N, C-alpha and C positions, 0 to 999 in steps of 0.2 A: 732213504734217510740222508739228508743233506745237512752239513754243518757249516755255518758261516760265523766269522768272527768280525764284529763291528760294534761301535759304541753308541748306537741309536736304537732305542726301544720304540718300535712303531706303535701307533695308536691302535688299541684293541681292548676287548674286555678280558682282563686277566684275573686268574686266581693265583694266589701266591703270597709272598712276603718280601718286604724291603726293609733291611735293618740299617738305619743311618748312624753315623759315627757319634752323633750327639744325643742319641735316644737310648733309654734303658730297655726298650722292647721294640720289636719291629712293627711296621705298618702292615696289617693283614688285609689283603684284597680278596674279595669273593665276587667274581664276575663283575669287576669294576673297570670302567674305562681308565686307561693310563697310557701316557707316552712320556718320553724323556730323552734328552741327549745327555750322555754321560761325559762330563768334562773332567779329565784327570786332575785339574787344578782347583776344582770347586770344593768348598768346605761349608757345611758338612758334606760328607761323601757317603755313598752306600757301601758299607763294609761287606755285606752279603745280601744277595737276593735270589729268589727262585720264582719264576713266573711261568704260567701255562695258559694259553688262550684256546685250548681245545685241539689245536693242530701243531703248535710250536711251543717248545720248551726253551726257556732262557735262563741261564745261570750267570750270575754276576758276582764277581769277587774283586775286591780292591786290595792289591798286593804290591808292596814297594812303590807306592805312589802312582800306580797305573791300574786301570780297570781291565780285567780279563773277562770278556763276555763270550759265552758259547751259546749258539742257537742251534737247535736240532728240530727238524721236521719229524713229527711223530705220526706214523701211519696207523690207521685203525687196526690193521692186522698185527701190529707190534704187540698189542695187549694180549694176544693169544698165541704168539709165535713160540715154538719150542726153543728158540735161541735167545729169548727175552724173558727174564725173571721179573715178577712183580714183587716189590718190597714195600713194607710199611715201617716207618720210624715215628716214634712218639715225638711230638714237638716240645721243645723246651721253652715255649712261650704260649700265652693264652690266645684263644681265638682260632686255633688251627686243628686241634685234636691230633690226628695222625697225618703224617706227610706220606704221599704216595710217589713212588719212584719206579721207573723201568730200568733194569740193568741189562745191557746188551753184551752178549758173550760170543766169542768166536774161537774156533779151534786154531791152535798154533803149535808148530813143532817145538819140542822142549828137549834140549840136550841133556838135561838132568833126568829125563824119563826115556832114555835110549832113543831120542828123536821121535817118540810117538807124539801124536797130537794131544794137547791138553786144552781145556777151555780157559780162556782168559777174558776177564771183564774189560771191555773196550770203553764203556762209558755208563754213567748213571744219570738219568734225566728225570726231573720233577714233572709230575702230571696231576697235581692237585692235593686236596685235603679230603679226609673223611672222618666223620664221627659216627657213622652208621655201623652198627654191630654186624648186620648181615653182609655189608660190603667188606668189612674187615675180614670176615671168614672166607669170602671168595678170594681176597687178595692174599690170604695166608694158605693157599692151596697145598 
């Protein structure tokens, strides 16, 4: 699992969404070719975006005039790892249904628990959409 921070979205077929500052709803991509260089000074700007190309998850946030871009390589085994939880969230926009995320957890010593290890979420990464009832049941294990 590798994490890179940069402001270039490489050309790939992405599933996800990009919500621009001048739009009332996001652009929803479903296995759609897309690439872009994110310029902090461009307007309109992407307020929020989540993209997944089957191997790489990209999170985009525009905060205080700068893009914060997080890229995570998602391994096939992550979907069934005991240290990774699968989560579904209902989208608050049309065309997406449910948003699928993987939550990565790691044990850490906690002074409030007598220095015993507790699980802490290290990151949440977007891995697509679903409208399929059977898939939703699998994801809500």
